[in-house]
Biotite code that builds the C-alpha atoms (Angstrom):
import biotite.structure as struc

atoms = struc.array([
    struc.Atom([34.974, -16.973, 13.884], chain_id="A", res_id=1, res_name="MET", atom_name="CA", element="C"),
    struc.Atom([36.784, -19.939, 15.408], chain_id="A", res_id=2, res_name="ASP", atom_name="CA", element="C"),
    struc.Atom([36.810, -18.333, 18.843], chain_id="A", res_id=3, res_name="GLU", atom_name="CA", element="C"),
    struc.Atom([33.010, -18.040, 18.910], chain_id="A", res_id=4, res_name="LEU", atom_name="CA", element="C"),
    struc.Atom([30.999, -20.597, 20.781], chain_id="A", res_id=5, res_name="GLY", atom_name="CA", element="C"),
    struc.Atom([28.059, -22.460, 19.283], chain_id="A", res_id=6, res_name="ALA", atom_name="CA", element="C"),
    struc.Atom([25.539, -20.032, 20.788], chain_id="A", res_id=7, res_name="GLY", atom_name="CA", element="C"),
    struc.Atom([27.437, -17.021, 19.463], chain_id="A", res_id=8, res_name="ASP", atom_name="CA", element="C"),
    struc.Atom([27.658, -18.521, 15.976], chain_id="A", res_id=9, res_name="ARG", atom_name="CA", element="C"),
    struc.Atom([23.918, -19.228, 16.031], chain_id="A", res_id=10, res_name="ALA", atom_name="CA", element="C"),
    struc.Atom([23.196, -15.668, 17.174], chain_id="A", res_id=11, res_name="THR", atom_name="CA", element="C"),
    struc.Atom([25.404, -14.230, 14.432], chain_id="A", res_id=12, res_name="LEU", atom_name="CA", element="C"),
    struc.Atom([23.747, -16.460, 11.820], chain_id="A", res_id=13, res_name="ARG", atom_name="CA", element="C"),
    struc.Atom([20.279, -15.415, 13.024], chain_id="A", res_id=14, res_name="ALA", atom_name="CA", element="C"),
    struc.Atom([21.291, -11.737, 12.897], chain_id="A", res_id=15, res_name="TRP", atom_name="CA", element="C"),
    struc.Atom([22.625, -12.106, 9.361], chain_id="A", res_id=16, res_name="ARG", atom_name="CA", element="C"),
    struc.Atom([19.464, -13.804, 8.136], chain_id="A", res_id=17, res_name="ILE", atom_name="CA", element="C"),
    struc.Atom([17.193, -11.318, 9.890], chain_id="A", res_id=18, res_name="SER", atom_name="CA", element="C"),
    struc.Atom([19.243, -8.406, 8.504], chain_id="A", res_id=19, res_name="ASN", atom_name="CA", element="C"),
    struc.Atom([18.743, -9.561, 4.923], chain_id="A", res_id=20, res_name="LEU", atom_name="CA", element="C"),
    struc.Atom([15.100, -10.540, 5.338], chain_id="A", res_id=21, res_name="LEU", atom_name="CA", element="C"),
    struc.Atom([14.170, -7.509, 7.443], chain_id="A", res_id=22, res_name="GLY", atom_name="CA", element="C"),
    struc.Atom([15.719, -4.887, 5.187], chain_id="A", res_id=23, res_name="TRP", atom_name="CA", element="C"),
    struc.Atom([14.452, -6.715, 2.118], chain_id="A", res_id=24, res_name="GLY", atom_name="CA", element="C"),
    struc.Atom([10.958, -6.530, 3.602], chain_id="A", res_id=25, res_name="LEU", atom_name="CA", element="C"),
    struc.Atom([11.474, -2.838, 4.410], chain_id="A", res_id=26, res_name="ALA", atom_name="CA", element="C"),
    struc.Atom([12.500, -2.238, 0.791], chain_id="A", res_id=27, res_name="GLY", atom_name="CA", element="C"),
    struc.Atom([9.393, -4.085, -0.382], chain_id="A", res_id=28, res_name="ALA", atom_name="CA", element="C"),
    struc.Atom([7.157, -1.937, 1.842], chain_id="A", res_id=29, res_name="VAL", atom_name="CA", element="C"),
    struc.Atom([8.805, 1.201, 0.473], chain_id="A", res_id=30, res_name="VAL", atom_name="CA", element="C"),
    struc.Atom([8.276, -0.082, -3.078], chain_id="A", res_id=31, res_name="ALA", atom_name="CA", element="C"),
    struc.Atom([4.584, -0.821, -2.451], chain_id="A", res_id=32, res_name="VAL", atom_name="CA", element="C"),
    struc.Atom([3.969, 2.560, -0.833], chain_id="A", res_id=33, res_name="VAL", atom_name="CA", element="C"),
    struc.Atom([5.823, 4.305, -3.679], chain_id="A", res_id=34, res_name="ALA", atom_name="CA", element="C"),
    struc.Atom([3.765, 2.362, -6.237], chain_id="A", res_id=35, res_name="ALA", atom_name="CA", element="C"),
    struc.Atom([0.500, 3.352, -4.566], chain_id="A", res_id=36, res_name="ILE", atom_name="CA", element="C"),
    struc.Atom([1.444, 7.008, -4.210], chain_id="A", res_id=37, res_name="VAL", atom_name="CA", element="C"),
    struc.Atom([2.981, 7.143, -7.684], chain_id="A", res_id=38, res_name="GLY", atom_name="CA", element="C"),
    struc.Atom([0.020, 5.372, -9.255], chain_id="A", res_id=39, res_name="GLY", atom_name="CA", element="C"),
    struc.Atom([-2.425, 7.807, -7.706], chain_id="A", res_id=40, res_name="ARG", atom_name="CA", element="C"),
    struc.Atom([-0.293, 10.724, -8.886], chain_id="A", res_id=41, res_name="ALA", atom_name="CA", element="C"),
    struc.Atom([-0.241, 9.312, -12.433], chain_id="A", res_id=42, res_name="VAL", atom_name="CA", element="C"),
    struc.Atom([-4.005, 8.871, -12.471], chain_id="A", res_id=43, res_name="VAL", atom_name="CA", element="C"),
    struc.Atom([-4.491, 12.428, -11.229], chain_id="A", res_id=44, res_name="GLY", atom_name="CA", element="C"),
    struc.Atom([-1.951, 13.866, -13.666], chain_id="A", res_id=45, res_name="PHE", atom_name="CA", element="C"),
    struc.Atom([-3.215, 11.888, -16.644], chain_id="A", res_id=46, res_name="ALA", atom_name="CA", element="C"),
    struc.Atom([-6.787, 12.894, -15.771], chain_id="A", res_id=47, res_name="GLY", atom_name="CA", element="C"),
    struc.Atom([-5.920, 16.486, -16.619], chain_id="A", res_id=48, res_name="THR", atom_name="CA", element="C"),
    struc.Atom([-5.245, 15.327, -20.203], chain_id="A", res_id=49, res_name="PHE", atom_name="CA", element="C"),
    struc.Atom([-8.473, 13.322, -20.415], chain_id="A", res_id=50, res_name="ARG", atom_name="CA", element="C"),
    struc.Atom([-9.837, 15.037, -23.514], chain_id="A", res_id=51, res_name="PHE", atom_name="CA", element="C"),
    struc.Atom([-6.493, 15.586, -25.201], chain_id="A", res_id=52, res_name="SER", atom_name="CA", element="C"),
    struc.Atom([-4.976, 13.572, -28.008], chain_id="A", res_id=53, res_name="THR", atom_name="CA", element="C"),
    struc.Atom([-1.846, 13.368, -25.851], chain_id="A", res_id=54, res_name="LEU", atom_name="CA", element="C"),
    struc.Atom([-3.624, 11.404, -23.099], chain_id="A", res_id=55, res_name="ALA", atom_name="CA", element="C"),
    struc.Atom([-2.284, 7.928, -24.051], chain_id="A", res_id=56, res_name="PRO", atom_name="CA", element="C"),
    struc.Atom([1.261, 9.241, -24.428], chain_id="A", res_id=57, res_name="LEU", atom_name="CA", element="C"),
    struc.Atom([1.145, 11.135, -21.127], chain_id="A", res_id=58, res_name="VAL", atom_name="CA", element="C"),
    struc.Atom([-0.246, 8.093, -19.326], chain_id="A", res_id=59, res_name="LEU", atom_name="CA", element="C"),
    struc.Atom([2.377, 5.770, -20.800], chain_id="A", res_id=60, res_name="THR", atom_name="CA", element="C"),
    struc.Atom([5.303, 8.068, -20.026], chain_id="A", res_id=61, res_name="VAL", atom_name="CA", element="C"),
    struc.Atom([3.991, 8.695, -16.513], chain_id="A", res_id=62, res_name="SER", atom_name="CA", element="C"),
    struc.Atom([3.666, 4.980, -15.807], chain_id="A", res_id=63, res_name="LEU", atom_name="CA", element="C"),
    struc.Atom([7.168, 4.318, -17.095], chain_id="A", res_id=64, res_name="VAL", atom_name="CA", element="C"),
    struc.Atom([8.571, 7.069, -14.863], chain_id="A", res_id=65, res_name="VAL", atom_name="CA", element="C"),
    struc.Atom([6.722, 5.651, -11.858], chain_id="A", res_id=66, res_name="VAL", atom_name="CA", element="C"),
    struc.Atom([7.698, 2.086, -12.712], chain_id="A", res_id=67, res_name="GLY", atom_name="CA", element="C"),
    struc.Atom([11.348, 2.708, -13.441], chain_id="A", res_id=68, res_name="LEU", atom_name="CA", element="C"),
    struc.Atom([12.199, 5.538, -11.046], chain_id="A", res_id=69, res_name="LEU", atom_name="CA", element="C"),
    struc.Atom([9.666, 6.262, -8.319], chain_id="A", res_id=70, res_name="ILE", atom_name="CA", element="C"),
    struc.Atom([9.221, 2.647, -7.201], chain_id="A", res_id=71, res_name="VAL", atom_name="CA", element="C"),
    struc.Atom([12.666, 0.999, -7.421], chain_id="A", res_id=72, res_name="PRO", atom_name="CA", element="C"),
    struc.Atom([14.935, 3.910, -6.479], chain_id="A", res_id=73, res_name="VAL", atom_name="CA", element="C"),
    struc.Atom([13.667, 4.444, -2.895], chain_id="A", res_id=74, res_name="PRO", atom_name="CA", element="C"),
    struc.Atom([13.518, 0.684, -2.332], chain_id="A", res_id=75, res_name="ALA", atom_name="CA", element="C"),
    struc.Atom([17.101, 0.310, -3.544], chain_id="A", res_id=76, res_name="GLY", atom_name="CA", element="C"),
    struc.Atom([18.252, 3.192, -1.355], chain_id="A", res_id=77, res_name="LEU", atom_name="CA", element="C"),
    struc.Atom([16.709, 1.643, 1.762], chain_id="A", res_id=78, res_name="VAL", atom_name="CA", element="C"),
    struc.Atom([18.196, -1.765, 1.065], chain_id="A", res_id=79, res_name="VAL", atom_name="CA", element="C"),
    struc.Atom([21.637, -0.481, 0.070], chain_id="A", res_id=80, res_name="GLY", atom_name="CA", element="C"),
    struc.Atom([21.903, 1.675, 3.165], chain_id="A", res_id=81, res_name="ALA", atom_name="CA", element="C"),
    struc.Atom([21.248, -1.158, 5.607], chain_id="A", res_id=82, res_name="HIS", atom_name="CA", element="C"),
    struc.Atom([22.017, -4.691, 4.419], chain_id="A", res_id=83, res_name="VAL", atom_name="CA", element="C"),
    struc.Atom([25.323, -6.202, 5.410], chain_id="A", res_id=84, res_name="TYR", atom_name="CA", element="C"),
    struc.Atom([25.820, -8.085, 2.134], chain_id="A", res_id=85, res_name="ARG", atom_name="CA", element="C"),
    struc.Atom([24.301, -8.772, -1.314], chain_id="A", res_id=86, res_name="TRP", atom_name="CA", element="C"),
    struc.Atom([22.657, -5.374, -1.787], chain_id="A", res_id=87, res_name="PRO", atom_name="CA", element="C"),
    struc.Atom([21.942, -5.884, -5.484], chain_id="A", res_id=88, res_name="GLY", atom_name="CA", element="C"),
    struc.Atom([20.143, -9.181, -5.028], chain_id="A", res_id=89, res_name="TRP", atom_name="CA", element="C"),
    struc.Atom([18.189, -8.057, -1.975], chain_id="A", res_id=90, res_name="ILE", atom_name="CA", element="C"),
    struc.Atom([17.285, -4.752, -3.675], chain_id="A", res_id=91, res_name="GLY", atom_name="CA", element="C"),
    struc.Atom([16.066, -6.580, -6.778], chain_id="A", res_id=92, res_name="ALA", atom_name="CA", element="C"),
    struc.Atom([14.068, -9.038, -4.679], chain_id="A", res_id=93, res_name="ALA", atom_name="CA", element="C"),
    struc.Atom([12.506, -6.232, -2.652], chain_id="A", res_id=94, res_name="SER", atom_name="CA", element="C"),
    struc.Atom([10.897, -4.944, -5.849], chain_id="A", res_id=95, res_name="VAL", atom_name="CA", element="C"),
    struc.Atom([10.372, -8.280, -7.630], chain_id="A", res_id=96, res_name="SER", atom_name="CA", element="C"),
    struc.Atom([8.461, -10.049, -4.867], chain_id="A", res_id=97, res_name="VAL", atom_name="CA", element="C"),
    struc.Atom([5.653, -7.452, -4.536], chain_id="A", res_id=98, res_name="PRO", atom_name="CA", element="C"),
    struc.Atom([5.519, -7.057, -8.326], chain_id="A", res_id=99, res_name="THR", atom_name="CA", element="C"),
    struc.Atom([5.217, -10.809, -8.777], chain_id="A", res_id=100, res_name="GLY", atom_name="CA", element="C"),
    struc.Atom([2.545, -11.016, -6.092], chain_id="A", res_id=101, res_name="ALA", atom_name="CA", element="C"),
    struc.Atom([0.622, -8.211, -7.775], chain_id="A", res_id=102, res_name="TRP", atom_name="CA", element="C"),
    struc.Atom([0.823, -10.016, -11.121], chain_id="A", res_id=103, res_name="LEU", atom_name="CA", element="C"),
    struc.Atom([-0.434, -13.255, -9.575], chain_id="A", res_id=104, res_name="LEU", atom_name="CA", element="C"),
    struc.Atom([-3.294, -11.593, -7.704], chain_id="A", res_id=105, res_name="LEU", atom_name="CA", element="C"),
    struc.Atom([-4.455, -9.211, -10.423], chain_id="A", res_id=106, res_name="SER", atom_name="CA", element="C"),
    struc.Atom([-6.971, -9.808, -13.128], chain_id="A", res_id=107, res_name="ARG", atom_name="CA", element="C"),
    struc.Atom([-6.377, -12.416, -15.839], chain_id="A", res_id=108, res_name="PRO", atom_name="CA", element="C"),
    struc.Atom([-3.691, -11.270, -18.218], chain_id="A", res_id=109, res_name="TRP", atom_name="CA", element="C"),
    struc.Atom([-3.421, -11.937, -21.905], chain_id="A", res_id=110, res_name="ASP", atom_name="CA", element="C"),
    struc.Atom([0.006, -12.929, -23.161], chain_id="A", res_id=111, res_name="LEU", atom_name="CA", element="C"),
    struc.Atom([0.995, -9.483, -24.496], chain_id="A", res_id=112, res_name="ALA", atom_name="CA", element="C"),
    struc.Atom([0.076, -7.706, -21.249], chain_id="A", res_id=113, res_name="GLN", atom_name="CA", element="C"),
    struc.Atom([1.921, -10.309, -19.204], chain_id="A", res_id=114, res_name="LEU", atom_name="CA", element="C"),
    struc.Atom([5.036, -9.956, -21.359], chain_id="A", res_id=115, res_name="ALA", atom_name="CA", element="C"),
    struc.Atom([5.045, -6.167, -20.961], chain_id="A", res_id=116, res_name="VAL", atom_name="CA", element="C"),
    struc.Atom([4.484, -6.469, -17.194], chain_id="A", res_id=117, res_name="ALA", atom_name="CA", element="C"),
    struc.Atom([7.333, -8.962, -16.872], chain_id="A", res_id=118, res_name="LEU", atom_name="CA", element="C"),
    struc.Atom([9.717, -6.760, -18.851], chain_id="A", res_id=119, res_name="VAL", atom_name="CA", element="C"),
    struc.Atom([8.839, -3.711, -16.752], chain_id="A", res_id=120, res_name="ILE", atom_name="CA", element="C"),
    struc.Atom([9.159, -5.799, -13.575], chain_id="A", res_id=121, res_name="GLY", atom_name="CA", element="C"),
    struc.Atom([12.591, -7.030, -14.662], chain_id="A", res_id=122, res_name="ALA", atom_name="CA", element="C"),
    struc.Atom([13.705, -3.474, -15.424], chain_id="A", res_id=123, res_name="LEU", atom_name="CA", element="C"),
    struc.Atom([12.440, -2.356, -12.019], chain_id="A", res_id=124, res_name="MET", atom_name="CA", element="C"),
    struc.Atom([14.477, -5.137, -10.384], chain_id="A", res_id=125, res_name="ALA", atom_name="CA", element="C"),
    struc.Atom([17.597, -4.091, -12.291], chain_id="A", res_id=126, res_name="VAL", atom_name="CA", element="C"),
    struc.Atom([17.155, -0.436, -11.314], chain_id="A", res_id=127, res_name="VAL", atom_name="CA", element="C"),
    struc.Atom([16.591, -1.338, -7.647], chain_id="A", res_id=128, res_name="ALA", atom_name="CA", element="C"),
    struc.Atom([19.635, -3.627, -7.648], chain_id="A", res_id=129, res_name="GLY", atom_name="CA", element="C"),
    struc.Atom([21.904, -1.031, -9.248], chain_id="A", res_id=130, res_name="VAL", atom_name="CA", element="C"),
    struc.Atom([20.729, 1.700, -6.866], chain_id="A", res_id=131, res_name="VAL", atom_name="CA", element="C"),
    struc.Atom([21.185, -0.602, -3.854], chain_id="A", res_id=132, res_name="ALA", atom_name="CA", element="C"),
    struc.Atom([24.725, -1.527, -4.942], chain_id="A", res_id=133, res_name="ARG", atom_name="CA", element="C"),
    struc.Atom([25.611, 2.125, -5.530], chain_id="A", res_id=134, res_name="ALA", atom_name="CA", element="C"),
    struc.Atom([24.286, 3.139, -2.100], chain_id="A", res_id=135, res_name="ARG", atom_name="CA", element="C"),
    struc.Atom([26.011, 0.165, -0.480], chain_id="A", res_id=136, res_name="PHE", atom_name="CA", element="C"),
    struc.Atom([29.323, 1.185, -2.060], chain_id="A", res_id=137, res_name="GLY", atom_name="CA", element="C"),
    struc.Atom([29.140, 4.625, -0.421], chain_id="A", res_id=138, res_name="ARG", atom_name="CA", element="C"),
    struc.Atom([28.994, 3.128, 3.080], chain_id="A", res_id=139, res_name="ARG", atom_name="CA", element="C"),
    struc.Atom([32.147, 2.876, 5.195], chain_id="A", res_id=140, res_name="PRO", atom_name="CA", element="C"),
    struc.Atom([34.173, -0.256, 4.462], chain_id="A", res_id=141, res_name="ARG", atom_name="CA", element="C"),
    struc.Atom([33.649, -1.596, 7.973], chain_id="A", res_id=142, res_name="ALA", atom_name="CA", element="C"),
    struc.Atom([29.891, -1.672, 7.386], chain_id="A", res_id=143, res_name="LEU", atom_name="CA", element="C"),
    struc.Atom([30.054, -3.388, 4.013], chain_id="A", res_id=144, res_name="ARG", atom_name="CA", element="C"),
    struc.Atom([32.960, -5.774, 4.293], chain_id="A", res_id=145, res_name="ALA", atom_name="CA", element="C"),
    struc.Atom([32.003, -9.433, 4.633], chain_id="A", res_id=146, res_name="PRO", atom_name="CA", element="C"),
    struc.Atom([33.056, -11.097, 7.865], chain_id="A", res_id=147, res_name="ALA", atom_name="CA", element="C"),
    struc.Atom([36.299, -13.041, 7.781], chain_id="A", res_id=148, res_name="ALA", atom_name="CA", element="C"),
    struc.Atom([35.846, -16.798, 7.759], chain_id="A", res_id=149, res_name="ARG", atom_name="CA", element="C"),
])
């Protein structure tokens, strides 16, 4: 790094920042699209049980599957496959930021609903971070090793 000029160091710094922000944004887009598609699938699937006594259980299990698998896993895979460093943190943020924005923009919450939403959001962030780190670890060492300082 010492042999780089000031312009080269600035270019490298800009690339590093844009890599993290860009792939974090891509992970967030994937998470939002997965949430929309998964949510519509849950509503359609749970609608088939509309007059059944199992309807609340089916809806709850379906939402948990969407929230803990369908949304964070693809986002974590996208982030882990492309970021140059910190895959767990960027993967978690790629799910947490849209979830937090949705919580802020949605209807007024009572305390119990907000607590459940925050717990599910935290679990989604953990799942996305773990998946991103696992995917990152499968990349060649040259693509995941931090630059020498």
